VEXTOR-79984 format. One record per residue (C-alpha): residue number from 1; residue in one letter; x, y, z negated. Coordinates in steps of 0.05 Angstrom, whole numbers, plus 32768, in hexadecimal, padded with zeros to 4 digits. Layout:
% VEXTOR-79984
(NUM; 'a'; (X; Y; Z))
...
This chain:
% VEXTOR-79984
(1; 'x'; (7D7E; 80AC; 7F86))
(2; 'x'; (7DB1; 809D; 7F4F))
(3; 'x'; (7DBC; 80E7; 7F47))
(4; 'x'; (7D74; 80F0; 7F2E))
(5; 'x'; (7D8F; 80DA; 7EEB))
(6; 'x'; (7DB3; 811D; 7EE5))
(7; 'x'; (7D83; 814C; 7F09))
(8; 'x'; (7D39; 8136; 7F06))
(9; 'x'; (7D04; 813F; 7ED1))
(10; 'x'; (7CFB; 8169; 7E92))
(11; 'x'; (7D29; 813B; 7E6C))
(12; 'x'; (7D61; 814D; 7E9C))
(13; 'x'; (7D58; 8199; 7E9B))
(14; 'x'; (7D97; 81A1; 7E6F))
(15; 'x'; (7DBE; 817B; 7EA4))
(16; 'x'; (7D9E; 81A3; 7EDB))
(17; 'x'; (7DAF; 81E4; 7EB9))
(18; 'x'; (7DF9; 81D1; 7EBD))
(19; 'x'; (7DF0; 81C1; 7F07))
(20; 'x'; (7DD3; 8206; 7F0F))
(21; 'x'; (7E11; 8221; 7EEC))
(22; 'x'; (7E39; 8202; 7F25))
(23; 'x'; (7E10; 822B; 7F57))
(24; 'x'; (7DE7; 81F3; 7F74))
(25; 'x'; (7DA2; 8205; 7F8F))
(26; 'x'; (7D63; 81DC; 7F88))
(27; 'x'; (7D68; 81CB; 7FD2))
(28; 'x'; (7DAE; 81AF; 7FC8))
(29; 'x'; (7D9A; 8188; 7F8B))
(30; 'x'; (7D60; 8169; 7FB0))
(31; 'x'; (7D92; 8146; 7FDE))
(32; 'x'; (7DBF; 810B; 7FCF))
(33; 'x'; (7DFC; 8120; 7FA8))
(34; 'x'; (7E3A; 8104; 7FCA))
(35; 'x'; (7E7B; 8101; 7FA3))
(36; 'x'; (7EB6; 8117; 7FCD))
(37; 'x'; (7EF4; 80FA; 7FAC))
(38; 'x'; (7F2C; 8127; 7FC4))
(39; 'x'; (7F74; 8113; 7FB5))
(40; 'x'; (7F8F; 8157; 7FCA))
(41; 'x'; (7FCC; 8171; 7FA6))
(42; 'x'; (800A; 819B; 7FB3))
(43; 'x'; (8041; 8168; 7FA3))
(44; 'x'; (8032; 812E; 7FD3))
(45; 'x'; (803E; 813D; 801D))
(46; 'x'; (8008; 810A; 802F))
(47; 'x'; (7FD6; 8131; 8005))
(48; 'x'; (7FE6; 817A; 8013))
(49; 'x'; (7FB4; 817B; 804C))
(50; 'x'; (7F7B; 8157; 8029))
(51; 'x'; (7F58; 8198; 8016))
(52; 'x'; (7F49; 81A2; 8061))
(53; 'x'; (7F32; 8159; 8067))
(54; 'x'; (7F04; 8162; 802A))
(55; 'x'; (7EE5; 81A1; 8048))
(56; 'x'; (7ED8; 817C; 8089))
(57; 'x'; (7EB8; 8142; 8063))
(58; 'x'; (7E8C; 8172; 803D))
(59; 'x'; (7E76; 8193; 807E))
(60; 'x'; (7E62; 814F; 8099))
(61; 'x'; (7E3B; 813F; 805A))
(62; 'x'; (7E15; 8180; 805D))
(63; 'x'; (7E07; 8177; 80A7))
(64; 'x'; (7DE7; 8134; 8098))
(65; 'x'; (7DBC; 814D; 805E))
(66; 'x'; (7DE5; 813F; 8020))
(67; 'x'; (7E05; 816A; 7FEA))
(68; 'x'; (7E50; 815F; 7FE3))
(69; 'x'; (7E70; 8164; 7F9E))
(70; 'x'; (7EBB; 8161; 7F9D))
(71; 'x'; (7EE6; 8147; 7F64))
(72; 'x'; (7F30; 8133; 7F62))
(73; 'x'; (7F5A; 80F5; 7F60))
(74; 'x'; (7FA4; 80F4; 7F4E))
(75; 'x'; (7FDB; 80DB; 7F7C))
(76; 'x'; (8026; 80D0; 7F76))
(77; 'x'; (8059; 80D8; 7FAE))
(78; 'x'; (8082; 8099; 7FAA))
(79; 'x'; (80BB; 80B9; 7FD1))
(80; 'x'; (80C1; 80F2; 7FA0))
(81; 'x'; (80B8; 80C3; 7F64))
(82; 'x'; (80EF; 8094; 7F80))
(83; 'x'; (8131; 808A; 7F5C))
(84; 'x'; (811F; 80A3; 7F17))
(85; 'x'; (80EF; 8096; 7EDD))
(86; 'x'; (80B5; 80B0; 7F07))
(87; 'x'; (80B2; 8071; 7F30))
(88; 'x'; (809D; 804B; 7EF1))
(89; 'x'; (805D; 8073; 7EF3))
(90; 'x'; (804A; 8068; 7F3B))
(91; 'x'; (8028; 8024; 7F3C))
(92; 'x'; (8002; 8031; 7EFB))
(93; 'x'; (7FDF; 806D; 7F1B))
(94; 'x'; (7FB8; 803C; 7F47))
(95; 'x'; (7F91; 8025; 7F0B))
(96; 'x'; (7F8D; 806B; 7EEE))
(97; 'x'; (7F6E; 8082; 7F30))
(98; 'x'; (7F3B; 8049; 7F30))
(99; 'x'; (7F29; 8054; 7EE6))
(100; 'x'; (7F23; 80A0; 7EEA))
(101; 'x'; (7EFA; 809E; 7F2A))
(102; 'x'; (7ECB; 806B; 7F0A))
(103; 'x'; (7EC3; 8099; 7ECE))
(104; 'x'; (7EB2; 80D6; 7EF9))
(105; 'x'; (7E80; 80B0; 7F23))
(106; 'x'; (7E5C; 808F; 7EE9))
(107; 'x'; (7E5A; 80CF; 7EC1))
(108; 'x'; (7E3B; 80F8; 7EF9))
(109; 'x'; (7E12; 80C3; 7F1E))
(110; 'x'; (7E22; 80D3; 7F66))
(111; 'x'; (7DF8; 80B3; 7F9D))
(112; 'x'; (7E33; 80A4; 7FCA))
(113; 'x'; (7E7E; 80B0; 7FD0))
(114; 'x'; (7EB0; 80C6; 8004))
(115; 'x'; (7EF6; 80B3; 7FEF))
(116; 'x'; (7F2F; 80DE; 800B))
(117; 'x'; (7F71; 80BB; 7FFB))
(118; 'x'; (7FB3; 80B6; 8020))
(119; 'x'; (7FEF; 809C; 7FFB))
(120; 'x'; (8008; 805C; 7FDC))
(121; 'x'; (7FE1; 8050; 7F9C))
(122; 'x'; (7FAA; 8082; 7FAB))
(123; 'x'; (7F8B; 8058; 7FE2))
(124; 'x'; (7F86; 8016; 7FBC))
(125; 'x'; (7F72; 803A; 7F7C))
(126; 'x'; (7F36; 8059; 7F9F))
(127; 'x'; (7F25; 8017; 7FC2))
(128; 'x'; (7F25; 7FF6; 7F7E))
(129; 'x'; (7EF6; 802C; 7F64))
(130; 'x'; (7EC8; 8024; 7FA0))
(131; 'x'; (7EC3; 7FD9; 7F95))
(132; 'x'; (7EB8; 7FE1; 7F4A))
(133; 'x'; (7E83; 8017; 7F50))
(134; 'x'; (7E5F; 7FF8; 7F8C))
(135; 'x'; (7E38; 8034; 7FA3))
(136; 'x'; (7E38; 804A; 7FEC))
(137; 'x'; (7E7F; 805F; 7FFC))
(138; 'x'; (7EAA; 806E; 8038))
(139; 'x'; (7EF4; 8081; 8040))
(140; 'x'; (7F17; 80B7; 8068))
(141; 'x'; (7F62; 80BB; 805E))
(142; 'x'; (7F8E; 80F7; 806A))
(143; 'x'; (7FB4; 80D5; 80A3))
(144; 'x'; (7FFD; 80C7; 80B2))
(145; 'x'; (8038; 80F7; 80BA))
(146; 'x'; (8056; 80FF; 80FF))
(147; 'x'; (809A; 80E0; 810A))
(148; 'x'; (80D6; 810D; 8103))
(149; 'x'; (810B; 811B; 8138))
(150; 'x'; (8155; 8124; 812B))
(151; 'x'; (8180; 8158; 814E))
(152; 'x'; (8198; 8123; 8180))
(153; 'x'; (8150; 8113; 8193))
(154; 'x'; (8149; 80D1; 816C))
(155; 'x'; (8107; 80C8; 8148))
(156; 'x'; (810B; 80BD; 80FD))
(157; 'x'; (80E3; 80B3; 80BD))
(158; 'x'; (80E9; 80AF; 8072))
(159; 'x'; (8107; 8069; 8070))
(160; 'x'; (8141; 8082; 809B))
(161; 'x'; (814A; 80BA; 8068))
(162; 'x'; (8155; 8089; 8030))
(163; 'x'; (8184; 8060; 805B))
(164; 'x'; (81AB; 809F; 806C))
(165; 'x'; (81BF; 80A4; 8023))
(166; 'x'; (81DD; 805E; 8026))
(167; 'x'; (8200; 8070; 8067))
(168; 'x'; (821E; 80AE; 8046))
(169; 'x'; (8239; 8085; 800C))
(170; 'x'; (8256; 8053; 803E))
(171; 'x'; (827A; 808C; 8062))
(172; 'x'; (8250; 8081; 80A1))
(173; 'x'; (822C; 80C4; 809D))
(174; 'x'; (8245; 8109; 8089))
(175; 'x'; (8220; 8140; 8064))
(176; 'x'; (8209; 8161; 80A5))
(177; 'x'; (81EA; 811F; 80BA))
(178; 'x'; (81C6; 8117; 8078))
(179; 'x'; (81AD; 815F; 807F))
(180; 'x'; (8192; 814E; 80C5))
(181; 'x'; (8169; 8115; 80A8))
(182; 'x'; (8153; 813F; 806C))
(183; 'x'; (8138; 8177; 8097))
(184; 'x'; (8117; 814B; 80CC))
(185; 'x'; (8101; 8108; 80AE))
(186; 'x'; (80BE; 8122; 8094))
(187; 'x'; (80A7; 8159; 80C4))
(188; 'x'; (805D; 8160; 80B3))
(189; 'x'; (802A; 8153; 807D))
(190; 'x'; (800D; 810D; 807B))
(191; 'x'; (801E; 80C8; 8060))
(192; 'x'; (8065; 80B5; 8075))
(193; 'x'; (8067; 80A2; 80BF))
(194; 'x'; (8079; 8057; 80BE))
(195; 'x'; (8051; 801A; 80AB))
(196; 'x'; (805F; 8026; 8062))
(197; 'x'; (802E; 8019; 8028))
(198; 'x'; (8002; 8056; 8032))
(199; 'x'; (7FF7; 804B; 807C))
(200; 'x'; (7FF1; 8000; 8071))
(201; 'x'; (7FB8; 800B; 803F))
(202; 'x'; (7F96; 8040; 806A))
(203; 'x'; (7F97; 8010; 80A6))
(204; 'x'; (7F7D; 7FD7; 807C))
(205; 'x'; (7F45; 8003; 8062))
(206; 'x'; (7F2F; 8008; 80AA))
(207; 'x'; (7F39; 7FBD; 80B5))
(208; 'x'; (7F10; 7FAA; 8079))
(209; 'x'; (7ED6; 7FD5; 8092))
(210; 'x'; (7ED7; 800F; 8060))
(211; 'x'; (7EEB; 8047; 8090))
(212; 'x'; (7EDD; 8060; 80D6))
(213; 'x'; (7F0A; 8055; 8112))
(214; 'x'; (7F4C; 807B; 810D))
(215; 'x'; (7F4D; 807F; 80C1))
(216; 'x'; (7F91; 805E; 80BF))
(217; 'x'; (7FB2; 807C; 80FC))
(218; 'x'; (7F9A; 80C1; 8111))
(219; 'x'; (7FD4; 80F0; 80FE))
(220; 'x'; (7FC8; 8120; 80C5))
(221; 'x'; (7FD5; 815D; 80EF))
(222; 'x'; (7FA5; 814B; 8128))
(223; 'x'; (7F62; 816D; 812C))
(224; 'x'; (7F45; 8128; 813A))
(225; 'x'; (7F51; 811B; 80F0))
(226; 'x'; (7F21; 8155; 80DE))
(227; 'x'; (7EED; 8139; 810E))
(228; 'x'; (7EF4; 80F5; 80ED))
(229; 'x'; (7EE9; 8115; 80A9))
(230; 'x'; (7EA9; 8137; 80C1))
(231; 'x'; (7E90; 80F5; 80DF))
(232; 'x'; (7EA0; 80D2; 809D))
(233; 'x'; (7E78; 8106; 8077))
(234; 'x'; (7E3D; 80FB; 80A4))
(235; 'x'; (7E43; 80AF; 80A1))
(236; 'x'; (7E3F; 80AC; 8055))
(237; 'x'; (7DF9; 80C7; 8059))
(238; 'x'; (7DE5; 808C; 8084))
(239; 'x'; (7E05; 805C; 8053))
(240; 'x'; (7DE0; 807C; 8019))
(241; 'x'; (7D9E; 8079; 803F))
(242; 'x'; (7DA7; 802F; 804F))
(243; 'x'; (7DC7; 8021; 800B))
(244; 'x'; (7E04; 7FFF; 802B))
(245; 'x'; (7E35; 7FF2; 7FF3))
(246; 'x'; (7E7F; 7FE0; 7FF1))
(247; 'x'; (7E73; 7F99; 7FDA))
(248; 'x'; (7E46; 7F8E; 8016))
(249; 'x'; (7E84; 7F9C; 8040))
(250; 'x'; (7EBE; 7F88; 8014))
(251; 'x'; (7EB0; 7F3D; 8014))
(252; 'x'; (7EE1; 7F03; 8012))
(253; 'x'; (7EDE; 7EFD; 805D))
(254; 'x'; (7EED; 7F47; 8065))
(255; 'x'; (7F2B; 7F41; 8039))
(256; 'x'; (7F42; 7F07; 8064))
(257; 'x'; (7F38; 7F34; 80A1))
(258; 'x'; (7F62; 7F69; 807F))
(259; 'x'; (7F99; 7F38; 806F))
(260; 'x'; (7F99; 7F20; 80B7))
(261; 'x'; (7FA0; 7F67; 80D1))
(262; 'x'; (7FD6; 7F72; 809D))
(263; 'x'; (7FFF; 7F39; 80BC))
(264; 'x'; (7FF5; 7F53; 8103))
(265; 'x'; (8009; 7F9A; 80F1))
(266; 'x'; (8045; 7F87; 80C5))
(267; 'x'; (802C; 7FAE; 8089))
(268; 'x'; (804F; 7FBD; 8047))
(269; 'x'; (805A; 7F85; 8015))
(270; 'x'; (8036; 7FB1; 7FE3))
(271; 'x'; (7FF5; 7F9C; 8005))
(272; 'x'; (8000; 7F5A; 7FE1))
(273; 'x'; (7FF8; 7F80; 7F9F))
(274; 'x'; (7FBE; 7FAC; 7FB4))
(275; 'x'; (7F90; 7F7F; 7FDD))
(276; 'x'; (7F87; 7F4D; 7FA4))
(277; 'x'; (7F7B; 7F86; 7F72))
(278; 'x'; (7F45; 7FA4; 7F9F))
(279; 'x'; (7F27; 7F60; 7FAC))
(280; 'x'; (7F25; 7F52; 7F61))
(281; 'x'; (7EF9; 7F90; 7F57))
(282; 'x'; (7ECB; 7F77; 7F8F))
(283; 'x'; (7EC4; 7F33; 7F6C))
(284; 'x'; (7EF2; 7F10; 7F9D))
(285; 'x'; (7F32; 7EEB; 7F88))
(286; 'x'; (7F6C; 7EE9; 7FBA))
(287; 'x'; (7FA4; 7EB7; 7FAF))
(288; 'x'; (7FEA; 7EC7; 7FC6))
(289; 'x'; (7FEE; 7E81; 7FE4))
(290; 'x'; (7FB7; 7E95; 8015))
(291; 'x'; (7FE8; 7EC6; 8033))
(292; 'x'; (8013; 7E91; 8055))
(293; 'x'; (7FD6; 7E6F; 8072))
(294; 'x'; (7FC0; 7EB0; 8093))
(295; 'x'; (8007; 7EC3; 80A6))
(296; 'x'; (8015; 7E80; 80C6))
(297; 'x'; (7FDD; 7E88; 80F8))
(298; 'x'; (7FE1; 7ED4; 8103))
(299; 'x'; (8014; 7EF0; 8134))
(300; 'x'; (8039; 7F2F; 8124))
(301; 'x'; (8025; 7F60; 815B))
(302; 'x'; (8045; 7FA2; 8143))
(303; 'x'; (808B; 7FB7; 812E))
(304; 'x'; (807F; 7FFC; 8111))
(305; 'x'; (80B5; 801D; 80E7))
(306; 'x'; (80DA; 8004; 80BF))
(307; 'x'; (80D6; 7FC3; 80E7))
(308; 'x'; (80DD; 7FE8; 8129))
(309; 'x'; (80E4; 802E; 8147))
(310; 'x'; (809A; 803F; 8151))
(311; 'x'; (806C; 8065; 8122))
(312; 'x'; (8024; 806B; 810D))
(313; 'x'; (8017; 80A3; 8140))
(314; 'x'; (802C; 8071; 8176))
(315; 'x'; (7FFC; 803C; 815B))
(316; 'x'; (7FC5; 8070; 815E))
(317; 'x'; (7FD4; 807F; 81A8))
(318; 'x'; (7FD5; 8034; 81B6))
(319; 'x'; (7F8E; 802C; 819D))
(320; 'x'; (7F97; 8028; 8152))
(321; 'x'; (7F82; 7FF3; 8121))
(322; 'x'; (7F45; 7FDF; 814A))
(323; 'x'; (7F71; 7FCF; 8186))
(324; 'x'; (7F9B; 7FA0; 815B))
(325; 'x'; (7F5B; 7F80; 8141))
(326; 'x'; (7F41; 7F78; 8188))
(327; 'x'; (7F80; 7F50; 8199))
(328; 'x'; (7F76; 7F24; 815C))
(329; 'x'; (7F2E; 7F14; 8170))
(330; 'x'; (7F48; 7EF4; 81B0))
(331; 'x'; (7F61; 7EBA; 8185))
(332; 'x'; (7F25; 7EBB; 8157))
(333; 'x'; (7F4F; 7ED3; 811C))
(334; 'x'; (7F1C; 7F04; 8101))
(335; 'x'; (7ED5; 7EFD; 80E8))
(336; 'x'; (7EB1; 7F2D; 8117))
(337; 'x'; (7E6D; 7F24; 80F7))
(338; 'x'; (7E7D; 7F4F; 80BA))
(339; 'x'; (7E5B; 7F92; 80AC))
(340; 'x'; (7E83; 7FD3; 80A8))
(341; 'x'; (7E76; 801B; 8095))
(342; 'x'; (7E6A; 802C; 80DE))
(343; 'x'; (7E26; 8009; 80D8))
(344; 'x'; (7E3F; 7FD6; 810B))
(345; 'x'; (7E61; 7F93; 8103))
(346; 'x'; (7EAC; 7F8A; 810E))
(347; 'x'; (7E9D; 7F6C; 8152))
(348; 'x'; (7E70; 7FA5; 8167))
(349; 'x'; (7EA5; 7FD7; 8153))
(350; 'x'; (7EDB; 7FB4; 817B))
(351; 'x'; (7EB3; 7FB3; 81BC))
(352; 'x'; (7ED0; 7FF7; 81CE))
(353; 'x'; (7F16; 7FEA; 81B4))
(354; 'x'; (7F4F; 7FE4; 81E6))
(355; 'x'; (7F99; 7FD7; 81E2))
(356; 'x'; (7FB7; 8012; 8207))
(357; 'x'; (8001; 7FFF; 81FD))
(358; 'x'; (8014; 7FB6; 81FF))
(359; 'x'; (805C; 7FC7; 81EE))
(360; 'x'; (8046; 7FE4; 81AB))
(361; 'x'; (800C; 7FB4; 819D))
(362; 'x'; (8025; 7F73; 81B9))
(363; 'x'; (7FF2; 7F45; 81DA))
(364; 'x'; (7FE3; 7F05; 81B5))
(365; 'x'; (800A; 7EDC; 81E7))
(366; 'x'; (8049; 7F08; 81DE))
(367; 'x'; (804E; 7F17; 8193))
(368; 'x'; (808C; 7F2E; 816F))
(369; 'x'; (8085; 7EEE; 8148))
(370; 'x'; (8052; 7EB6; 8145))
(371; 'x'; (804A; 7EC1; 80FA))
(372; 'x'; (8033; 7EFF; 80D4))
(373; 'x'; (805B; 7F39; 80B7))
(374; 'x'; (805A; 7F21; 806F))
(375; 'x'; (806C; 7EDE; 8050))
(376; 'x'; (8064; 7EC4; 8009))
(377; 'x'; (809E; 7E9A; 7FEF))
(378; 'x'; (809A; 7E66; 7FB7))
(379; 'x'; (80CF; 7E3F; 7F91))
(380; 'x'; (80F0; 7E38; 7F4E))
(381; 'x'; (8105; 7E81; 7F50))
(382; 'x'; (80BE; 7E97; 7F5C))
(383; 'x'; (808C; 7E60; 7F4A))
(384; 'x'; (8052; 7E91; 7F4D))
(385; 'x'; (806D; 7EAF; 7F8E))
(386; 'x'; (8090; 7EEB; 7FAB))
(387; 'x'; (8088; 7F11; 7FEC))
(388; 'x'; (80B3; 7F28; 8026))
(389; 'x'; (80A5; 7F53; 8063))
(390; 'x'; (80C0; 7F1F; 8093))
(391; 'x'; (80B2; 7F4A; 80D1))
(392; 'x'; (80E8; 7F7A; 80B8))
(393; 'x'; (811C; 7F44; 80AA))
(394; 'x'; (8155; 7F3A; 80DC))
(395; 'x'; (8152; 7EF4; 80FB))
(396; 'x'; (8195; 7EE0; 80DD))
(397; 'x'; (817A; 7EEE; 8096))
(398; 'x'; (813B; 7EC5; 809B))
(399; 'x'; (8163; 7E8D; 807B))
(400; 'x'; (8199; 7EA0; 804A))
(401; 'x'; (81C1; 7E80; 8012))
(402; 'x'; (81F1; 7EA9; 7FE8))
(403; 'x'; (820B; 7EBA; 7FA3))
(404; 'x'; (81E1; 7EE4; 7F74))
(405; 'x'; (81F7; 7F29; 7F5F))
(406; 'x'; (81CD; 7F36; 7F22))
(407; 'x'; (81B5; 7F7A; 7F08))
(408; 'x'; (8183; 7F8B; 7ED1))
(409; 'x'; (816C; 7FCC; 7EF1))
(410; 'x'; (816A; 7FF2; 7F33))
(411; 'x'; (819D; 8024; 7F1A))
(412; 'x'; (81D0; 7FED; 7F0A))
(413; 'x'; (81C8; 7FD0; 7F50))
(414; 'x'; (81CD; 8013; 7F75))
(415; 'x'; (820D; 8026; 7F51))
(416; 'x'; (822F; 7FE6; 7F67))
(417; 'x'; (8214; 7FEA; 7FAE))
(418; 'x'; (822D; 8031; 7FB8))
(419; 'x'; (8271; 801D; 7F9A))
(420; 'x'; (8278; 7FE8; 7FD0))
(421; 'x'; (8271; 7FAF; 7FA0))
(422; 'x'; (8240; 7F86; 7FCA))
(423; 'x'; (825C; 7F58; 7FFF))
(424; 'x'; (823E; 7F36; 803B))
(425; 'x'; (821A; 7EF7; 8026))
(426; 'x'; (8207; 7F10; 7FE1))
(427; 'x'; (81C0; 7F0B; 7FC4))
(428; 'x'; (81B2; 7F49; 7F9A))
(429; 'x'; (8183; 7F38; 7F60))
(430; 'x'; (8161; 7F73; 7F3D))
(431; 'x'; (8137; 7F5F; 7F02))
(432; 'x'; (8111; 7F7B; 7EC7))
(433; 'x'; (80EE; 7FAA; 7EF8))
(434; 'x'; (80A9; 7F88; 7EF6))
(435; 'x'; (8067; 7FA3; 7EDB))
(436; 'x'; (807A; 7F90; 7E94))
(437; 'x'; (80C6; 7F92; 7E98))
(438; 'x'; (80CE; 7FD5; 7EBB))
(439; 'x'; (809C; 7FE6; 7EA3))
(440; 'x'; (8075; 7FFD; 7EE0))
(441; 'x'; (8092; 7FD3; 7F19))
(442; 'x'; (80BC; 8006; 7F3D))
(443; 'x'; (80C7; 8003; 7F88))
(444; 'x'; (810D; 7FED; 7F9C))
(445; 'x'; (8113; 8019; 7FDA))
(446; 'x'; (8154; 803A; 7FC2))
(447; 'x'; (817D; 7FFA; 7FBD))
(448; 'x'; (8161; 7FDB; 7FFD))
(449; 'x'; (816E; 801C; 8023))
(450; 'x'; (81B4; 801F; 8005))
(451; 'x'; (81C2; 7FD9; 801F))
(452; 'x'; (81A5; 7FEA; 8064))
(453; 'x'; (81C8; 802D; 8067))
(454; 'x'; (820B; 800B; 8059))
(455; 'x'; (81FE; 7FDB; 8092))
(456; 'x'; (81F4; 7F9D; 8066))
(457; 'x'; (81AA; 7F90; 8075))
(458; 'x'; (81BC; 7F55; 80A3))
(459; 'x'; (81EC; 7F37; 8070))
(460; 'x'; (81CF; 7F43; 802A))
(461; 'x'; (818C; 7F2D; 800B))
(462; 'x'; (816A; 7F50; 7FD1))
(463; 'x'; (8139; 7F30; 7FA0))
(464; 'x'; (8113; 7F54; 7F69))
(465; 'x'; (80D8; 7F4D; 7F39))
(466; 'x'; (80CB; 7F96; 7F4B))
(467; 'x'; (80A9; 7FA7; 7F8D))
(468; 'x'; (80BF; 7FC2; 7FCF))
(469; 'x'; (80A9; 7FFF; 7FF6))
(470; 'x'; (8088; 7FF6; 8039))
(471; 'x'; (80C5; 801B; 8052))
(472; 'x'; (80F2; 7FE1; 8040))
(473; 'x'; (8113; 7FB5; 8074))
(474; 'x'; (8143; 7F7B; 8070))
(475; 'x'; (8140; 7F3B; 8047))
(476; 'x'; (811F; 7F5E; 800C))
(477; 'x'; (80F5; 7F30; 7FE1))
(478; 'x'; (80CA; 7F4F; 7FAB))
(479; 'x'; (8092; 7F44; 7F7A))
(480; 'x'; (80B5; 7F06; 7F5E))
(481; 'x'; (8086; 7EE5; 7F2E))
(482; 'x'; (808A; 7ED7; 7EF4))
(483; 'x'; (80B4; 7F15; 7EE9))
(484; 'x'; (80F3; 7F12; 7EBE))
(485; 'x'; (80D3; 7F34; 7E82))
(486; 'x'; (809E; 7EFD; 7E80))
(487; 'x'; (80D3; 7EC7; 7E7F))
(488; 'x'; (80D6; 7EBB; 7ECA))
(489; 'x'; (8111; 7E95; 7EE6))
(490; 'x'; (812B; 7ED5; 7F06))
(491; 'x'; (813E; 7EEA; 7EBF))
(492; 'x'; (816A; 7EAC; 7EB9))
(493; 'x'; (8194; 7EB8; 7EF8))
(494; 'x'; (81DE; 7EC0; 7EEA))
(495; 'x'; (8214; 7EE3; 7F13))
(496; 'x'; (822B; 7EB5; 7F4B))
(497; 'x'; (81F1; 7E84; 7F4A))
(498; 'x'; (81DF; 7E6E; 7F90))
(499; 'x'; (819A; 7E84; 7FA9))
(500; 'x'; (817C; 7E65; 7FE7))
(501; 'x'; (8147; 7E8B; 800F))
(502; 'x'; (811F; 7E6B; 8047))
(503; 'x'; (80EB; 7E9C; 8061))
(504; 'x'; (80D1; 7E6F; 809A))
(505; 'x'; (80CD; 7E37; 8067))
(506; 'x'; (80AB; 7E65; 8035))
(507; 'x'; (80DC; 7E52; 7FFD))
(508; 'x'; (810B; 7E74; 7FCC))
(509; 'x'; (8137; 7E4B; 7F9D))
(510; 'x'; (816B; 7E56; 7F68))
(511; 'x'; (819D; 7E1E; 7F72))
(512; 'x'; (81A3; 7E0C; 7F29))
(513; 'x'; (818C; 7DCB; 7F07))
(514; 'x'; (814D; 7DCD; 7EDD))
(515; 'x'; (8174; 7DB5; 7EA0))
(516; 'x'; (81A4; 7DF0; 7EA7))
(517; 'x'; (816A; 7E21; 7EAD))
(518; 'x'; (814B; 7E03; 7E6E))
(519; 'x'; (818D; 7E0F; 7E49))
(520; 'x'; (8190; 7E57; 7E61))
(521; 'x'; (8148; 7E63; 7E4B))
(522; 'x'; (815B; 7E50; 7E03))
(523; 'x'; (8188; 7E8D; 7DFE))
(524; 'x'; (8160; 7EBD; 7E2B))
(525; 'x'; (814C; 7EFF; 7E0A))
(526; 'x'; (8123; 7F34; 7E2F))
(527; 'x'; (8147; 7F77; 7E2E))
(528; 'x'; (8121; 7FAD; 7E09))
(529; 'x'; (80FF; 7FDE; 7E38))
(530; 'x'; (8124; 801F; 7E40))
(531; 'x'; (80E2; 8043; 7E47))
(532; 'x'; (80C1; 805C; 7E07))
(533; 'x'; (8089; 8083; 7E29))
(534; 'x'; (8046; 8077; 7E07))
(535; 'x'; (8020; 806B; 7E48))
(536; 'x'; (8052; 803B; 7E66))
(537; 'x'; (8057; 8015; 7E24))
(538; 'x'; (800B; 800C; 7E25))
(539; 'x'; (800F; 7FF6; 7E6E))
(540; 'x'; (8045; 7FC2; 7E5F))
(541; 'x'; (801B; 7FA6; 7E26))
(542; 'x'; (7FDF; 7FA1; 7E54))
(543; 'x'; (8008; 7F7B; 7E87))
(544; 'x'; (8020; 7F4C; 7E50))
(545; 'x'; (7FDB; 7F3E; 7E36))
(546; 'x'; (7FB2; 7F01; 7E46))
(547; 'x'; (7F7C; 7F2A; 7E69))
(548; 'x'; (7FA5; 7F43; 7EA4))
(549; 'x'; (7F6A; 7F59; 7ECE))
(550; 'x'; (7F7B; 7F7A; 7F10))
(551; 'x'; (7FB8; 7FA1; 7EF7))
(552; 'x'; (7FEA; 7F6A; 7F09))
(553; 'x'; (7FCC; 7F59; 7F4C))
């Protein structure tokens, strides 16, 4: 056992005395020590119930003959961090989580790990740590929030809450209506109820083979979630005994499976940041150009909020992630020979899966669209690519050409949107919001929700070198690379320039001659960052360095 390095032999008696100080008995120390990485806190709704999940995991570990040892991981609530300087800190926590978890595990030499994440950067951060550490590991998330219900009986969720603010500014909703959303959009603990980033990543953790069935879909408030946690605690002991490690499971083929499921589910565009970063830690390199190859052959089978009016709890009732995967196997779109933490292959797992609601999980022959939920676009405006959640774009906006309305920050854009300064046909460009330029690559949920709430989501496109929340809908194109602060063409766009977007054609172009762009580049100066924080300054420098590592992916 790895843990013998801290508990066995005369040379380790000083270490053992400190373990005695923690109250561990010789019987407990003779067993494998299993790190339980709990992301519990009292500020993130998705994490407020993780103390109960952690206790259930620990019970499962003890039942199977292990000794659980809990330690924490941080997590940020993107919704609470939205719209102010706090959002600049959200994405960077992913790497802080991976680094701090690695430090704890290496310092204390655990034999295995159970990761208990739930929200946006917490899930990929712990997956990155799992791949990097490569000791037996399994995941058990906290589960999704139940959908809310307004006074008139309509179901609702957090993305509607953000859009309600735009509707209020447009005079379409009064204060009582806003209060109705405020009180009812987020009714329980759990990760927000649509197919946003947190739920996307929890579902893909299941798809890649690192969690048991239901990890991504069983609601946080269901007792089935506690049973899943106990089963997860027991399963880690089997993985430790057999020495099954994350990199045995997280192979290139497994990531391709995950990307295929991503397309079928219609996941958040943030998965295009996180999956490559996780793969990088596992020694696998994913290219954004692969996305279109997978998307082109993978039908979109689900329209969960914000693309539609169904929620993760509905997906769970319909059979969950495995039911979606079962549909995909009918066309040979998944590698079913791959191992998973269940101890069985993907194919063996799916033998018992069943699609219980063909309205929610469309059959292969009746998809919402023949192509997947996400597309990568390339062109002179984004030579290294950008991404759009095409399953949440209105048909009339799949192709769009319009004049640029240029803003150098989210705040500038929102002020003009709320003042009624954006007109049908416009292309809103928000730049200097990337990893380096922000710094921190904020989510642009506020401006997209403002546009949608004001009823312009079928008339106005939005392009940014920042990123989009999974709660975003409409022709919202993010992650433009290179970003403006690195000299990307998005930094050269001028007010009124025509921009042409062709999502089916996978292209995005600034309709300006190369010679003119070269002239503009001669006078281009990157605005000085408004953020003087020591940590964000160091982060921006890292992003700017030649050795980018996984932080940009």
